[in-house]
C-alpha positions as CSV (number, residue, x, y, z in Angstrom):
1,M,100.2,108.5,122.0
2,S,99.6,106.2,119.1
3,G,96.2,106.7,117.5
4,G,93.8,109.7,117.5
5,M,91.5,110.8,120.3
6,G,88.7,112.6,118.5
7,N,85.7,113.6,120.7
8,H,85.0,110.2,122.2
9,R,84.6,109.5,125.8
10,M,87.7,107.7,127.0
11,V,88.4,104.5,128.9
12,L,92.1,104.3,130.0
13,V,93.5,100.9,130.8
14,V,96.9,100.9,132.4
15,R,98.8,97.6,132.2
16,H,102.3,96.3,132.8
17,C,104.4,96.2,129.7
18,G,105.6,92.6,129.2
19,L,104.3,90.2,126.6
20,G,102.8,87.9,129.2
21,D,101.0,90.9,130.8
22,L,99.5,91.8,127.4
23,L,98.3,88.2,126.8
24,T,96.9,87.5,130.3
25,A,95.0,90.8,130.2
26,L,93.1,89.8,127.0
27,P,90.0,88.5,128.8
28,A,89.9,91.7,130.8
29,I,90.5,94.0,127.9
30,R,88.0,92.3,125.7
31,A,85.4,92.4,128.5
32,I,86.1,96.2,128.9
33,R,85.6,96.7,125.2
34,R,82.2,94.9,125.4
35,Q,81.2,97.0,128.4
36,Y,82.1,100.3,126.7
37,P,81.5,99.8,123.0
38,E,81.1,103.5,122.3
39,H,84.0,104.8,124.3
40,H,87.6,105.5,123.0
41,L,89.6,102.7,124.6
42,V,93.3,103.7,125.3
43,T,95.8,101.4,126.8
44,T,99.5,101.3,127.5
45,C,101.8,99.2,125.4
46,P,105.6,99.1,124.8
47,A,106.6,99.9,121.2
48,S,108.1,96.4,120.8
49,L,104.6,94.9,121.2
50,L,102.6,97.4,119.2
51,G,102.4,95.2,116.1
52,L,100.8,92.4,118.0
53,A,98.5,94.7,120.1
54,R,97.2,96.3,116.9
55,R,96.7,92.9,115.3
56,L,94.6,91.9,118.3
57,T,92.6,95.2,118.0
58,I,92.6,95.6,121.8
59,A,92.4,99.4,121.8
60,D,91.7,102.4,119.7
61,A,95.0,104.1,120.8
62,F,98.1,103.4,122.7
63,I,100.3,105.2,125.2
64,T,103.8,104.1,124.3
65,E,107.4,105.0,124.5
66,P,109.0,108.0,122.7
67,A,110.1,107.2,119.2
68,S,113.7,107.5,120.2
69,A,113.5,104.7,122.8
70,R,115.4,101.5,122.0
71,L,112.9,98.7,121.3
72,D,114.1,95.5,123.0
73,P,111.3,93.3,124.3
74,I,113.3,92.2,127.3
75,G,113.7,95.8,128.4
76,H,110.0,96.2,129.3
77,A,110.8,97.4,132.8
78,G,112.5,100.5,131.2
79,A,109.6,100.8,128.8
80,D,107.2,100.6,131.7
81,Y,109.0,103.5,133.4
82,R,108.9,105.7,130.3
83,I,105.2,105.0,129.7
84,I,104.3,105.8,133.3
85,E,106.1,109.1,132.9
86,R,103.8,109.9,129.9
87,I,100.7,108.9,131.9
88,L,101.8,111.3,134.7
89,T,101.6,114.2,132.2
90,L,98.4,113.0,130.4
91,R,96.1,116.0,130.0
92,S,93.0,114.2,128.6
93,R,90.5,113.3,131.3
94,P,89.3,109.7,131.0
95,E,85.7,108.9,132.0
96,V,86.8,105.5,133.2
97,V,90.3,104.4,134.5
98,I,91.1,100.8,135.0
99,A,94.5,99.7,136.4
100,L,95.4,96.1,135.4
101,R,98.7,96.2,137.3
102,V,99.9,95.4,140.8
103,P,101.5,97.0,142.6
104,V,100.8,100.4,141.2
105,R,103.6,102.9,141.8
106,P,102.4,105.5,144.4
107,D,102.9,108.4,142.0
108,L,101.0,106.6,139.2
109,M,98.2,105.7,141.5
110,A,98.0,109.3,142.8
111,A,97.9,110.6,139.2
112,L,95.0,108.2,138.4
113,V,93.1,109.5,141.4
114,R,93.8,113.1,140.4
115,M,92.2,112.5,137.0
116,E,88.9,112.3,138.8
117,P,87.3,109.7,136.5
118,E,83.7,108.9,136.9
119,S,84.8,105.3,137.6
120,L,88.2,104.2,139.0
121,V,88.8,100.4,138.9
122,A,92.0,99.5,140.7
123,Y,93.3,97.9,143.9
124,R,93.8,99.8,147.1
125,H,97.1,101.5,147.7
126,T,98.0,102.1,151.3
127,E,100.2,105.1,150.5
128,V,97.7,106.9,148.3
129,P,94.7,108.9,149.8
130,G,91.5,108.4,147.9
131,T,91.9,104.6,147.4
132,E,90.6,103.5,150.8
133,S,87.3,102.2,149.3
134,L,89.1,100.1,146.6
135,P,89.4,96.3,147.0
136,E,92.6,94.8,148.6
137,F,94.9,92.9,146.3
138,S,96.0,89.3,147.0
139,F,99.2,87.8,145.6
140,E,97.6,84.4,146.0
141,D,95.3,85.0,143.0
142,H,96.1,83.5,139.6
143,I,96.9,86.4,137.2
144,L,93.6,85.8,135.3
145,V,91.6,85.8,138.6
146,R,93.2,89.1,139.7
147,W,91.6,91.0,136.8
148,E,88.4,88.9,136.7
149,R,87.7,89.6,140.3
150,I,88.3,93.4,140.2
151,L,86.2,93.8,137.1
152,Q,83.4,91.7,138.4
153,L,83.1,94.1,141.4
154,T,82.1,96.8,138.9
155,G,79.7,94.6,136.9
156,I,82.1,93.8,134.0
157,R,82.0,90.0,133.2
158,T,85.0,88.4,131.6
159,E,85.1,85.3,129.4
160,R,88.0,83.0,130.1
161,N,88.0,81.8,126.4
162,D,89.1,85.3,125.4
163,L,92.5,84.3,126.5
164,Y,93.0,82.2,123.3
165,L,93.9,83.4,119.8
166,A,92.9,81.9,116.5
167,S,95.6,80.4,114.4
168,D,95.6,81.2,110.7
169,G,96.1,77.5,109.9
170,A,98.6,78.1,107.2
171,A,102.2,76.8,107.1
172,F,104.9,79.4,108.1
173,G,107.9,78.9,105.9
174,P,110.7,76.6,107.1
175,W,109.8,76.9,110.8
176,T,106.5,75.1,110.7
177,G,106.6,72.1,113.1
178,T,109.8,73.2,114.9
179,T,110.5,72.9,118.6
180,I,111.3,76.3,120.1
181,I,113.9,76.7,122.9
182,H,113.6,80.2,124.3
183,V,116.8,81.0,126.1
184,G,116.0,84.2,128.0
185,S,113.7,86.3,130.1
186,A,113.5,90.0,131.1
187,S,114.5,89.0,134.6
188,P,117.8,87.2,135.5
189,A,115.8,85.3,138.1
190,R,114.0,83.5,135.4
191,R,117.0,82.5,133.2
192,W,117.8,78.9,133.3
193,P,121.6,78.2,132.7
194,V,122.5,78.3,129.1
195,E,124.6,75.1,129.3
196,R,121.4,73.2,130.3
197,W,119.5,74.6,127.4
198,A,122.3,73.5,125.2
199,A,122.1,69.9,126.6
200,V,118.3,69.9,126.0
201,A,118.7,71.2,122.5
202,E,121.2,68.5,121.6
203,M,119.1,65.7,123.1
204,V,115.7,66.7,121.7
205,T,117.3,67.1,118.3
206,A,118.5,63.5,118.7
207,M,114.9,62.6,119.6
208,G,113.8,63.9,116.1
209,H,112.8,67.4,116.9
210,S,113.7,70.3,114.6
211,V,115.0,72.9,117.0
212,V,115.1,76.7,116.7
213,V,116.3,79.0,119.4
214,T,114.5,82.3,120.1
215,G,115.0,85.4,122.2
216,S,115.6,89.1,121.8
217,E,118.6,90.7,120.1
218,A,120.2,91.2,123.4
219,E,120.0,87.5,124.1
220,R,121.6,86.5,120.8
221,P,124.9,85.6,122.5
222,L,123.1,83.1,124.8
223,A,121.4,81.5,121.8
224,E,124.7,81.3,119.9
225,T,126.1,79.3,122.8
226,V,123.1,76.9,122.7
227,V,123.3,76.5,118.9
228,R,127.0,75.9,118.8
229,S,127.1,73.5,121.8
230,A,124.2,71.5,120.4
231,G,125.8,71.3,117.0
232,L,123.0,73.1,115.2
233,S,123.2,75.3,112.2
234,P,123.7,79.0,112.9
235,S,120.5,79.7,111.0
236,R,118.7,78.0,113.9
237,N,119.4,81.1,116.0
238,L,116.4,83.4,115.5
239,C,117.3,85.9,118.2
240,G,117.1,89.4,116.9
241,V,115.9,88.2,113.6
242,T,112.2,88.0,114.4
243,D,109.9,90.8,115.6
244,I,106.8,90.1,117.7
245,L,104.6,89.2,114.8
246,D,107.2,86.8,113.3
247,L,107.5,85.2,116.8
248,A,103.7,84.8,117.0
249,A,103.6,83.2,113.5
250,I,106.3,80.7,114.5
251,V,104.6,79.9,117.8
252,Q,101.2,79.2,116.3
253,H,102.8,76.6,114.0
254,T,105.3,75.1,116.4
255,R,105.5,71.5,117.6
256,L,106.5,72.5,121.2
257,V,107.7,75.5,123.1
258,L,110.4,75.0,125.9
259,S,111.0,78.1,128.1
260,T,111.0,79.5,131.5
261,D,108.1,81.5,132.9
262,T,108.3,84.3,130.3
263,G,106.2,85.9,127.6
264,I,106.6,83.2,124.9
265,A,105.1,80.6,127.3
266,H,101.9,82.7,127.4
267,L,102.0,83.0,123.6
268,A,102.1,79.2,123.4
269,T,99.1,79.0,125.7
270,A,97.2,81.7,123.7
271,F,97.7,79.7,120.5
272,R,97.0,76.4,122.3
273,R,100.4,74.9,121.5
274,R,102.2,72.3,123.6
275,S,104.7,73.8,126.0
276,V,107.0,72.9,128.8
277,T,107.5,75.8,131.2
278,L,110.1,76.1,133.9
279,F,109.0,78.0,137.1
280,G,111.2,79.2,139.9
281,A,110.3,82.1,142.1
282,V,106.6,82.1,141.3
283,S,104.2,79.2,141.3
284,P,102.5,78.1,138.1
285,T,99.2,78.4,140.1
286,Q,99.7,82.1,139.9
287,W,101.3,82.6,136.5
288,G,100.8,79.4,134.6
289,P,98.0,78.5,132.2
290,P,94.5,78.3,133.7
291,A,93.4,75.3,135.6
292,G,92.3,72.5,133.3
293,Y,94.6,73.5,130.4
294,E,96.2,70.2,129.2
295,L,98.7,71.4,126.7
296,N,101.3,72.6,129.2
297,I,103.6,70.8,131.6
298,A,104.7,73.1,134.3
299,L,108.0,72.2,136.1
300,W,108.2,73.7,139.6
301,K,110.2,72.5,142.6
302,G,108.2,74.5,145.1
303,G,109.3,77.5,147.1
304,Y,109.0,81.2,146.4
305,G,111.6,83.8,145.7
306,E,112.2,87.2,144.2
307,A,110.9,87.2,140.6
308,Y,113.1,90.2,139.6
309,A,116.3,89.2,141.4
310,D,119.7,89.7,139.7
311,S,120.5,86.0,139.5
312,A,118.7,82.7,138.7
313,D,116.2,81.7,141.3
314,P,117.4,78.7,143.4
315,G,114.1,76.9,142.8
316,L,114.6,77.3,139.0
317,L,118.1,75.9,139.3
318,R,116.7,72.7,141.0
319,I,115.0,71.8,137.7
320,T,117.3,69.5,135.8
321,V,117.9,68.7,132.2
322,S,116.3,65.3,132.8
323,D,113.2,66.9,134.2
324,V,112.8,68.8,130.9
325,L,113.5,65.8,128.7
326,D,111.0,63.7,130.7
327,A,108.3,66.3,130.0
328,V,109.2,66.4,126.3
329,M,108.9,62.6,126.1
330,Q,105.5,62.8,127.8
331,F,104.3,64.9,124.9
332,D,106.0,62.7,122.3
333,T,104.5,59.6,123.8
334,A,101.0,61.2,123.8
335,A,101.5,62.3,120.1
336,D,102.6,58.7,119.1
337,S,99.6,57.2,120.8
338,V,97.2,59.5,118.9
339,A,99.0,58.7,115.6
């Protein structure tokens, strides 16, 4: 565990481990902090995101991976598994346990019940005795509504504006005003074909955008293909060069973020930056920006699939290069009209 326990009463918040999970949980976590200002707030966080989580001051301590674990942000499913294993052996007894994750693994849910907290905030699990009185989960809810609803049942009120982060307002080196193309995702189901990203990169560069390509170190070969095919300088490939704080700094000063439904899209929303997000297996009404947010264009062809499948979702593949370019031109036209 990262951070000391002391003699404080503990609130344990258990989350999924992706960047999007961290950012969409901000209104809930900040509401929990307000509700329990004197408690020691502990939450789960993969090591690759600790820098950002600490900068956001969302908790007093973190349950994270062993120091020997490989820190690749797209490997958050593995990080999640390792963190859950640590929770299963947690000896400290929290006064309050809040599970901001669905579905909860049966062994994890059973472990949370065995902790016998004074308050357990979670969704019902049909396989785990002791959860019968908990509310039922609905996959139809937007990700923000999932946590708002369950917390409101216990008297904890969230503030939707807690989703957003303040920008420092200063220029960030050579990457200020760039257009980000994020080539990857933790799930193959959410990876748009690299040759399409290459075509987009070439065309938006011709439209006057200064393009950089981002991703994790493991996604660097994908980015190399995009950069080479689009005729960009190799220095425009930032995969594996930036950590989470570098990426956050670039996003908060970007012109536009182009990506599939993955963590950087939520980072763009958090900093209120323009973005075009490609959805496939999951509707933007569930994982996109909140209703009324005007700085995102969500591309979705309808239909639902398996968000963690081993190949690109058929709905995602129905989105064309022209669809993305049309969305970019909408933002460019709007910017020109303001200027």
